[in-house]
C-alpha positions in Angstrom: 90.1 122.6 98.1 93.4 122.2 95.5 93.1 119.4 93.2 96.7 118.0 91.5 97.0 120.6 89.2 97.1 123.1 91.8 100.8 121.8 93.2 102.5 122.7 89.4 105.3 121.6 88.1 105.9 118.3 89.7 109.1 116.6 87.8 112.1 116.0 90.2 109.6 116.5 93.5 109.1 114.2 95.8 105.4 113.6 96.4 103.8 112.1 99.4 100.6 110.2 98.6 98.5 109.1 101.7 96.6 106.2 100.0 94.4 103.6 101.0 95.6 100.0 100.6 93.9 98.4 103.2 93.4 95.1 101.8 92.2 91.8 103.1 95.0 89.2 103.2 94.4 85.2 104.0 97.8 82.7 104.4 100.8 82.5 107.0 102.3 85.7 108.3 105.4 85.6 105.8 103.3 83.9 103.2 100.0 85.9 102.7 97.7 86.7 99.5 95.4 89.8 99.2 91.9 88.4 98.8 90.3 91.8 97.1 92.7 94.0 95.5 90.0 96.8 95.2 91.3 99.2 97.2 95.2 99.0 95.2 93.1 99.3 91.8 91.6 102.2 93.2 94.5 104.4 94.0 96.2 103.5 90.9 95.1 106.0 88.7 96.2 109.3 91.2 100.1 107.5 91.6 100.1 106.5 88.0 99.5 110.6 87.5 101.9 112.2 89.4 104.2 109.6 88.0 103.8 110.1 84.6 104.2 114.0 85.8 107.8 113.3 86.4 107.1 113.3 90.9 109.4 110.8 92.5 106.3 109.2 94.5 106.1 108.2 98.2 103.0 106.9 99.0 102.4 105.6 102.7 99.6 103.9 104.4 98.4 101.2 106.5 97.1 97.9 106.7 95.1 96.0 109.4 95.6 97.5 113.3 98.9 97.5 114.9 99.5 98.4 118.1 102.0 101.1 116.9 105.0 98.0 116.6 105.9 96.1 113.7 103.7 92.8 113.3 105.1 90.7 110.4 101.2 89.6 109.6 100.7 93.6 108.7 103.1 94.2 106.5 102.7 96.1 103.4 105.1 93.6 101.1 102.5 92.0 99.4 100.7 95.3 98.5 104.1 97.0 96.9 104.4 93.5 94.7 100.2 93.9 93.5 100.5 97.6 93.4 104.0 97.0 91.1 102.1 94.8 88.7 99.1 97.3 88.0 101.3 99.9 87.9 103.2 97.7 85.1 107.0 99.5 87.0 108.8 98.1 89.7 107.4 99.8 93.3 110.4 100.4 95.7 109.5 99.1 99.1 111.1 100.7 102.1 111.0 98.4 105.3 110.0 100.9 107.8 108.2 103.9 108.2 110.4 107.4 108.6 113.9 105.2 109.2 117.2 104.5 107.1 114.9 102.1 104.6 112.5 104.9 104.2 114.9 107.6 104.0 117.5 105.9 101.7 114.6 104.4 99.5 113.1 107.9 99.0 116.8 109.1 98.3 117.0 106.9 95.5 113.5 107.4 93.3 114.4 108.8 90.2 111.8 111.1 88.6 109.0 109.0 87.4 109.3 106.1 90.4 107.0 104.8 92.9 108.0 103.5 96.6 106.4 102.1 99.0 106.6 102.7 103.1 105.9 100.2 105.6 102.6 100.0 107.3 103.0 103.4 108.5 100.6 102.4 111.8 103.8 100.7 112.8 105.0 104.0 114.2 102.8 104.8 117.3 103.0 108.4 116.2 100.4 107.5 113.4 97.3 107.1 115.4 98.3 108.7 118.8 95.6 111.1 120.4 98.8 113.0 121.7 99.1 116.2 119.2 103.2 116.3 120.2 103.9 113.3 119.2 101.6 112.7 116.1 103.1 116.1 114.9 106.5 114.6 115.7 105.7 111.7 113.7 104.4 113.8 110.6 107.4 116.0 111.0 109.4 112.9 109.9 107.2 111.8 107.3 107.2 115.6 105.8 110.6 115.4 105.7 110.4 113.0 103.3 108.9 115.2 100.6 108.1 118.5 99.0 104.6 117.8 98.6 101.5 116.0 100.3 98.3 114.8 98.0 95.8 112.9 100.4 93.9 110.2 98.7 93.1 107.9 101.0 89.5 107.8 101.4 88.9 105.5 104.1 90.9 107.5 106.4 89.6 110.8 105.5 87.4 110.8 109.2 90.3 109.8 111.0 93.2 112.5 112.9 96.2 111.0 112.6 99.8 112.0 111.3 99.4 110.7 108.1 96.2 111.8 107.0 95.8 115.2 108.8 98.7 116.4 110.3 101.2 116.4 107.1 99.0 118.5 105.4 99.3 120.9 107.7 103.3 121.0 107.3 103.4 120.3 103.4 101.7 122.5 99.9 98.9 120.0 99.5 96.1 118.7 97.2 93.7 116.1 97.0 93.6 113.4 95.4 91.4 112.3 91.9 90.3 109.2 94.2 89.0 111.3 96.9 87.7 114.2 95.0 85.6 111.8 93.0 84.1 110.0 96.5 83.2 113.3 97.8 81.8 114.8 94.1 79.8 111.8 94.7 78.6 112.2 98.8 77.6 115.7 98.2 75.3 114.8 95.1 73.8 112.1 97.6 73.3 114.9 100.3 72.7 118.7 98.2 70.7 117.9 95.5 69.6 114.4 95.3 68.1 113.4 91.7 64.4 112.0 93.0 63.2 109.2 93.9 65.9 108.9 96.8 66.6 105.5 97.8 68.9 104.4 100.9 69.4 100.4 101.7 70.4 100.0 104.8 72.0 96.5 106.1 74.8 95.1 108.2 75.2 93.8 111.6 74.1 96.7 113.7 71.2 99.5 114.1 73.9 101.3 116.3 76.2 101.4 114.1 74.2 103.5 111.8 72.2 105.7 113.9 74.0 108.8 112.5 73.2 108.2 109.0 69.2 106.8 109.6 68.6 110.1 112.0 70.0 112.2 108.8 68.9 110.5 105.8 65.2 110.5 107.0 64.7 114.4 106.2 66.4 113.9 103.2 65.7 110.2 101.7 61.8 109.0 100.2 62.6 105.4 100.9 64.9 103.7 103.7 65.1 99.6 102.9 66.3 97.9 106.1 68.1 94.3 106.1 70.8 92.5 107.2 71.6 91.8 111.0 70.0 95.1 112.3 66.5 94.6 110.8 65.8 92.1 113.9 65.8 95.1 116.2 63.2 96.7 113.9 61.4 94.1 113.9 61.5 93.3 117.9 61.0 97.1 118.1 57.6 96.1 116.3 56.6 93.6 118.8 58.1 90.7 116.9 59.8 87.4 118.0 62.9 87.3 116.4 64.3 84.1 117.6 68.1 84.2 118.1 69.0 87.0 115.6 71.0 89.2 116.3 69.6 92.1 118.8 70.5 94.9 120.3 67.8 95.4 123.1 69.7 98.9 123.6 68.4 100.4 120.8 64.7 99.5 120.4 63.7 102.3 121.8 65.7 104.5 118.9 64.0 102.1 116.2 60.5 102.5 117.5 61.4 106.3 117.2 62.4 106.4 113.5 59.3 104.3 112.5 57.0 106.5 114.0 59.4 109.5 112.3 59.3 107.9 109.3 55.2 107.6 109.6 55.1 111.5 110.3 57.1 112.6 107.7 55.8 110.6 104.8 59.6 108.7 104.3 58.7 104.7 103.5 60.6 102.1 105.8 60.4 99.1 104.1 61.7 96.2 106.2 61.6 92.3 104.9 58.4 90.7 104.8 59.9 87.2 105.0 63.5 85.9 106.0 66.0 83.1 105.4 66.8 81.3 108.8 68.6 78.3 110.2 69.5 77.1 113.7 73.0 77.1 113.7 75.1 80.5 112.6 77.3 78.9 109.5 80.1 77.0 110.2 82.5 74.4 108.2 81.7 72.0 110.6 78.0 72.3 110.1 76.0 72.2 106.4 73.3 75.1 106.4 69.7 74.1 106.6 68.4 77.4 105.4 64.2 77.8 105.1 62.0 80.8 105.2 59.9 82.3 107.3 57.6 85.1 108.0 60.0 88.1 109.4 56.5 88.6 111.3 57.3 84.5 113.0 60.4 84.1 113.3 61.2 80.0 115.1 62.9 80.9 119.0 65.1 78.4 117.9 66.4 80.1 114.9 68.5 83.2 113.6 68.0 85.1 110.6 70.6 85.3 108.2 69.6 86.5 104.9 66.4 88.5 103.8 63.9 86.3 101.9 62.9 86.0 97.9 59.6 88.0 98.4 61.6 90.6 100.0 64.4 90.3 97.7 62.1 90.9 95.0 59.9 93.9 97.0 63.8 95.6 97.4 64.4 95.1 93.7 61.0 96.8 93.1 60.9 99.8 94.9 64.8 100.3 93.4 63.5 100.3 90.0 62.2 103.7 89.8 64.5 105.7 92.0 67.3 108.1 90.0 69.6 108.0 93.2 70.4 105.2 95.2 73.1 105.0 98.3 73.5 101.4 99.7 75.7 100.3 102.6 76.0 96.9 104.5 74.8 93.3 103.1 71.7 92.2 103.4 72.5 88.7 104.9 75.7 86.2 104.9 76.5 86.6 101.7 79.8 84.7 102.0 78.0 81.7 102.9 75.9 81.2 99.2 72.5 79.8 100.8 72.4 83.2 102.5 73.3 85.5 99.9 70.3 85.4 97.6 69.3 89.0 99.1 72.5 90.5 98.9 72.1 89.6 95.1 69.1 90.7 94.3 70.1 94.0 95.4 73.5 94.6 93.6 71.2 93.5 90.5 68.7 95.5 91.2 70.9 99.0 91.3 73.1 98.0 88.4 69.8 98.5 86.2 69.0 102.0 88.6 69.6 104.7 85.6 70.6 107.5 87.7 73.3 107.2 90.6 74.2 104.1 92.2 76.5 104.1 94.8 78.2 101.3 97.1 79.2 102.6 100.2 82.5 100.8 100.8 83.0 98.1 103.1 81.0 95.4 103.3 79.0 95.9 100.5 81.8 96.5 97.9 83.0 93.8 99.3 79.6 91.4 98.2 79.7 93.0 95.3 82.9 91.2 93.9 82.6 88.5 95.6 79.8 88.0 93.7 80.7 88.4 90.6 79.4 91.6 89.3 81.0 93.9 86.9 81.8 97.2 88.8 81.8 99.2 86.3 77.8 98.6 86.3 77.5 100.8 89.3 77.8 104.5 89.3 80.0 104.7 91.9 81.7 102.0 94.6 83.2 103.6 97.8 86.3 102.6 99.2 85.6 104.0 102.5 82.7 102.5 104.1 83.1 104.8 107.5 83.8 107.5 106.0 81.2 107.7 103.5 78.6 107.2 106.2 80.4 109.9 108.8 79.8 112.2 105.9 76.2 111.1 105.5 75.7 111.8 109.0 76.8 115.4 109.0 80.2 114.9 110.4 83.0 117.3 109.6 85.9 114.8 108.5 89.1 116.0 109.8 91.2 114.6 106.6 89.1 116.8 104.3 88.3 119.5 106.4 92.6 120.1 107.1 92.4 120.3 103.0 90.4 123.7 102.6 92.3 126.4 101.5 
């Protein structure tokens, strides 16, 4: 796959960059505040590199899940302002995707300047399942540029106009962020240095089925936490109270436990759980207590792995040379249920080999809990894309870049 150097001299050329600027916002629709700018910061190096090469940089991205039409709460206007702050230069903002504002904004760019188009998902053609409709929108996007750079790793698993179809219409290259992500994922799947430990958390087993299935043949240990652990515990015949449970995945969990035992892969489940009788809300004060994972009271729900399990997980990670972590160990947003996630994050900072935080909630937890991001080997910007790669799936946005 081609990198930025393959595009040749970029001075004066209009370069369309597909970035991932899908950041969390809070506040009213007309006064929103970015609560985590990690994806914007991760996008800056490629944009800056292109601008310094004299390109006229046109950034396209999405935010949230609009239904193919403009919605003020999903506007990229606050992102444009933050991007300019990080670049140390003004970023022109087009108030549409391929309309008059986009055309005039791009036409007004000088060499080395940057523009951001409004949310690409405000146009129904972006996510359309109809190839012709998607292609028509891609042609209008491509008409704004002379070359295309794919740098939004969080969307490369989507066959969408600004990710897939535009790459077929313009000279194209992989941005530095995407190149780094793919390099790291190949290290996790092709030739991982051992011992190789995978930590999986989050809400549902069903979200991680393909990853568990694929990594049972590659990892040395799988550490299971988060809401998904209760389906594993129930599969072993244990009471899980009111904890999150996927009844339809019990047989699948039993199969995974059996396969792991047969193949010599250790699956480590927590031995203790932090529980409460209600899910934390602003109206109820958390009343956490620690119980054995095999004896969760019927009126309780599990909200974090317990202190003994946190220590066990940290110990299991201490000698690892390769670690992949995706999914928090509990409801880390609430202080009383954040210790398990904090312990795993701390253990990853002490890994001497490659430690990878697999995007999504795990990356948010690292920042929310105050960790220095440089202490980790790599923090992915795309949880879903990372998981699909580790499942062995083809990523359309990467496949289309193959020359």
